[in-house]
RODO-2510 file (C-alpha; in nm, 4 decimals, decimal comma):
residues 229
     n   res          X          Y          Z
     1     m    13,3901   -18,8026    -0,3351
     2     k    13,3400   -18,6332    -0,6718
     3     k    13,7031   -18,6999    -0,7687
     4     m    13,6615   -19,0601    -0,6871
     5     f    13,3826   -19,0846    -0,9522
     6     l    13,5831   -18,9469    -1,2232
     7     f    13,5759   -19,1781    -1,5228
     8     g    13,4554   -19,4711    -1,2920
     9     l    13,8123   -19,6049    -1,2519
    10     l    13,8651   -19,3813    -0,9433
    11     a    13,6106   -19,5661    -0,7530
    12     i    13,8502   -19,8469    -0,7415
    13     y    14,1200   -19,6143    -0,5847
    14     a    13,8870   -19,4917    -0,3112
    15     w    14,0687   -19,6946    -0,0382
    16     a    14,3867   -19,5207    -0,1207
    17     i    14,2466   -19,1626    -0,1320
    18     s    14,0591   -19,2448     0,2175
    19     a    14,3865   -19,3622     0,3533
    20     q    14,5674   -19,0307     0,2572
    21     t    14,2808   -18,8160     0,3891
    22     s    14,1852   -19,0024     0,6981
    23     g    14,4296   -18,8278     0,9200
    24     k    14,5340   -19,1792     1,0613
    25     v    14,8879   -19,2932     1,0822
    26     t    14,9642   -19,6049     0,8571
    27     t    15,1236   -19,8825     1,0728
    28     p    15,4366   -20,0144     0,8988
    29     p    15,3412   -20,3685     0,7641
    30     k    15,4809   -20,6783     0,9402
    31     e    15,4627   -20,8547     0,6024
    32     t    15,6297   -20,7547     0,2753
    33     s    15,5307   -20,7850    -0,0926
    34     d    15,6364   -21,0772    -0,2879
    35     p    15,9537   -21,0023    -0,5070
    36     a    15,8383   -21,2410    -0,7752
    37     t    15,5003   -21,0724    -0,7984
    38     k    15,6767   -20,7298    -0,8358
    39     l    15,8564   -20,8774    -1,1415
    40     v    15,5139   -20,9598    -1,3049
    41     l    15,3775   -20,6184    -1,2344
    42     d    15,6942   -20,4563    -1,3670
    43     k    15,6446   -20,6459    -1,6939
    44     m    15,2859   -20,5213    -1,7132
    45     r    15,3836   -20,1657    -1,6576
    46     t    15,6610   -20,1763    -1,9085
    47     k    15,4252   -20,3251    -2,1613
    48     y    15,1497   -20,0511    -2,1327
    49     e    15,3936   -19,7659    -2,0723
    50     g    15,5622   -19,8747    -2,3990
    51     y    15,2631   -19,7766    -2,6096
    52     k    15,2874   -19,4462    -2,7781
    53     t    14,8949   -19,4085    -2,7681
    54     m    14,6035   -19,6117    -2,6354
    55     d    14,2438   -19,6350    -2,7403
    56     a    14,0484   -19,8482    -2,4873
    57     e    13,7033   -19,9353    -2,3929
    58     f    13,6198   -20,0377    -2,0349
    59     s    13,3352   -20,1170    -1,8017
    60     v    13,3058   -20,0441    -1,4328
    61     t    13,0476   -20,2409    -1,2287
    62     m    12,9433   -20,1083    -0,8901
    63     e    12,7836   -20,3405    -0,6366
    64     m    12,6353   -20,1872    -0,3014
    65     p    12,4643   -20,3839    -0,0460
    66     q    12,0852   -20,3953    -0,0853
    67     q    12,1063   -20,1910    -0,4023
    68     p    12,0817   -20,2972    -0,7756
    69     k    12,4083   -20,3502    -0,9580
    70     e    12,5157   -20,0678    -1,1737
    71     v    12,7305   -20,0854    -1,4829
    72     q    12,9017   -19,8080    -1,6542
    73     k    13,0877   -19,8141    -1,9866
    74     g    13,3546   -19,5812    -2,0915
    75     k    13,6308   -19,4859    -2,3486
    76     l    13,9848   -19,3912    -2,2935
    77     l    14,2251   -19,2055    -2,5293
    78     q    14,5813   -19,1680    -2,4100
    79     k    14,8918   -19,0047    -2,5700
    80     g    15,1899   -18,9880    -2,3337
    81     a    15,0683   -18,7700    -2,0328
    82     k    14,7679   -18,6487    -2,2415
    83     y    14,4315   -18,8259    -2,2058
    84     r    14,0565   -18,8056    -2,2431
    85     v    13,8029   -19,0409    -2,0614
    86     d    13,4364   -19,0457    -2,1229
    87     v    13,2037   -19,2417    -1,8973
    88     n    12,8462   -19,2029    -1,7646
    89     e    12,8038   -18,8790    -1,9681
    90     q    13,0966   -18,7138    -1,7941
    91     s    13,4395   -18,6466    -1,9430
    92     m    13,7929   -18,5736    -1,8172
    93     i    14,0357   -18,4164    -2,0636
    94     s    14,3952   -18,3452    -1,9792
    95     d    14,6549   -18,1857    -2,2094
    96     g    14,9224   -18,3073    -1,9665
    97     k    14,9228   -17,9569    -1,7815
    98     s    14,5585   -17,9031    -1,7082
    99     l    14,2597   -18,1280    -1,6293
   100     w    13,9109   -18,0498    -1,7404
   101     l    13,6173   -18,2314    -1,5617
   102     i    13,3023   -18,1802    -1,7622
   103     l    12,9694   -18,2501    -1,5896
   104     p    12,6918   -18,2125    -1,8330
   105     k    12,4000   -18,2753    -1,5814
   106     n    12,5289   -17,9680    -1,3753
   107     k    12,6371   -17,7792    -1,6879
   108     e    12,9712   -17,7327    -1,5129
   109     v    13,3453   -17,7543    -1,6044
   110     q    13,5952   -17,7816    -1,3365
   111     i    13,9682   -17,6999    -1,4186
   112     n    14,2384   -17,8403    -1,2108
   113     n    14,6117   -17,8874    -1,2414
   114     a    14,7076   -18,2183    -1,4103
   115     a    14,8782   -18,4780    -1,1939
   116     d    15,2413   -18,5692    -1,2810
   117     a    15,2145   -18,8939    -1,4854
   118     n    15,5248   -19,0051    -1,3389
   119     d    15,4256   -18,9435    -0,9772
   120     d    15,3807   -19,2891    -0,8152
   121     e    15,1531   -19,1355    -0,5423
   122     s    14,9142   -18,9792    -0,7981
   123     l    14,5698   -19,1341    -0,8578
   124     m    14,4456   -18,8768    -1,1020
   125     s    14,5606   -19,0349    -1,4412
   126     p    14,4961   -19,3429    -1,6342
   127     q    14,8665   -19,4325    -1,6029
   128     s    14,8161   -19,4710    -1,2339
   129     i    14,6484   -19,8054    -1,2709
   130     f    14,9738   -19,9563    -1,4090
   131     r    15,1692   -19,7927    -1,1273
   132     i    14,9594   -19,8512    -0,8210
   133     y    15,1777   -20,1346    -0,6943
   134     l    15,4568   -19,8886    -0,6524
   135     r    15,2754   -19,7149    -0,3775
   136     k    15,3781   -19,7761    -0,0089
   137     d    15,0492   -19,8128     0,1420
   138     f    14,9712   -20,1984     0,0654
   139     i    15,1507   -20,5311     0,0032
   140     y    15,0827   -20,7676    -0,2698
   141     a    15,1276   -21,1208    -0,3856
   142     i    15,0073   -21,3678    -0,6424
   143     t    14,7302   -21,5758    -0,4669
   144     n    14,5761   -21,7702    -0,7601
   145     e    14,6581   -21,9033    -1,1064
   146     f    14,4104   -22,0926    -1,3361
   147     a    14,3133   -22,1594    -1,6846
   148     q    14,0403   -21,9259    -1,8342
   149     g    13,9499   -22,0588    -2,1742
   150     k    14,2616   -22,0783    -2,3780
   151     r    14,4770   -21,8580    -2,1453
   152     v    14,6159   -21,8880    -1,8084
   153     v    14,5467   -21,5980    -1,5701
   154     q    14,7018   -21,4794    -1,2453
   155     e    14,5210   -21,3132    -0,9588
   156     i    14,7361   -21,0598    -0,7524
   157     e    14,5762   -20,9430    -0,4276
   158     f    14,6760   -20,6149    -0,2719
   159     k    14,6345   -20,5740     0,1128
   160     p    14,6170   -20,2102     0,2439
   161     t    14,8613   -20,1532     0,5255
   162     d    14,6363   -19,8943     0,6959
   163     k    14,3911   -20,0775     0,9213
   164     y    14,1591   -19,7852     0,8751
   165     s    14,1101   -19,8248     0,5080
   166     e    13,7677   -19,8508     0,3704
   167     y    13,8756   -20,1403     0,1659
   168     s    13,9800   -20,4874     0,2651
   169     k    14,1705   -20,5785    -0,0477
   170     l    14,2144   -20,5187    -0,4253
   171     r    14,2596   -20,7922    -0,6782
   172     l    14,4279   -20,7636    -1,0127
   173     t    14,3768   -21,0319    -1,2812
   174     l    14,6434   -21,0550    -1,5600
   175     d    14,7041   -21,2914    -1,8568
   176     k    15,0214   -21,4760    -1,7377
   177     k    15,1729   -21,5070    -2,0989
   178     t    15,1145   -21,1618    -2,2185
   179     q    15,0764   -20,9602    -1,9026
   180     e    14,7639   -20,8043    -2,0403
   181     f    14,5372   -20,6441    -1,7858
   182     i    14,2094   -20,8320    -1,7643
   183     e    14,0339   -20,7121    -1,4448
   184     f    14,0836   -20,4962    -1,1298
   185     k    13,8413   -20,5408    -0,8358
   186     a    13,8121   -20,3460    -0,4996
   187     f    13,6292   -20,5101    -0,2058
   188     g    13,4916   -20,2696     0,0404
   189     k    13,4579   -20,3403     0,4096
   190     d    13,0912   -20,2451     0,3873
   191     g    13,0291   -20,5095     0,1435
   192     s    13,0554   -20,2880    -0,1689
   193     r    13,2452   -20,4049    -0,4745
   194     y    13,3971   -20,2219    -0,7788
   195     t    13,5117   -20,4014    -1,0783
   196     l    13,6920   -20,2606    -1,3706
   197     v    13,7325   -20,4611    -1,6916
   198     m    13,9181   -20,3510    -1,9950
   199     t    13,6965   -20,4814    -2,2865
   200     k    13,9031   -20,3528    -2,5823
   201     l    14,2413   -20,2014    -2,6396
   202     t    14,4092   -20,0699    -2,9535
   203     p    14,7566   -19,9461    -2,9146
   204     n    14,9676   -19,7067    -3,1124
   205     l    14,6820   -19,5452    -3,3231
   206     p    14,7660   -19,2046    -3,4697
   207     l    14,5995   -18,9545    -3,2303
   208     t    14,6128   -18,5865    -3,2711
   209     d    14,6643   -18,3287    -2,9889
   210     a    14,3038   -18,2022    -3,0642
   211     s    14,1642   -18,5020    -2,8929
   212     f    14,3118   -18,3781    -2,5619
   213     t    14,2165   -18,0088    -2,5938
   214     f    13,9192   -17,8420    -2,4266
   215     n    13,7139   -17,6163    -2,6429
   216     k    13,4948   -17,3692    -2,4446
   217     a    13,2902   -17,3010    -2,7675
   218     n    13,1561   -17,6582    -2,7423
   219     y    12,9974   -17,5972    -2,3923
   220     p    12,7824   -17,2936    -2,4152
   221     g    12,6001   -17,1982    -2,0977
   222     y    12,8310   -17,4028    -1,8818
   223     h    12,9738   -17,2536    -1,5613
   224     i    13,3582   -17,2820    -1,5603
   225     e    13,5447   -17,2955    -1,2302
   226     d    13,9000   -17,2742    -1,2349
   227     l    14,0589   -17,4411    -0,9377
   228     r    14,4239   -17,4423    -1,0718
   229     e    14,6836   -17,3089    -0,8313
***
């Protein structure tokens, strides 16, 4: 569960992780994804993967039954396969080869191998949010289109093909004209809701590799656990 909390975004991917680790066999879907919707998602992915760097701010809202709503704000820096995410006093730093998870409350640093940014099955990188539709464990289609202020937005719903998934559906909201990411929401079968909103994005800023390097000297007294294989 700790991995799902990394930078807040991964709470949205919990359904996919649980499907992979549940030990259940996914039943082949009787329905298929809408080809026209795939073209929209292809354009979105091409847009964001075309940026040399990204400096983004986001919020994640977590709603649990009979619990107060919790909102976390975070910041993302990305340069190719390298990235840094800071949210809720936790940080993830990746130089493209290794991934450092920094947990200040525990004074602990965990080191893992970085996921392949081009692996469509990976959920452990910011790029995965723009590739999630390429996974084989759900089907998707545009289900709604409406005006929101001066823009027209499209809602795309993803339905897990595994009946044992903890999530009933996902919903991605895009700007129809620009293919800009607006919101991503996960609906848990237990009544929980996770909503990711990108509040600000500045592409192609000059970012040095130092932004994606872990410096042990900055974390005196931390226990460092190397889990790399």
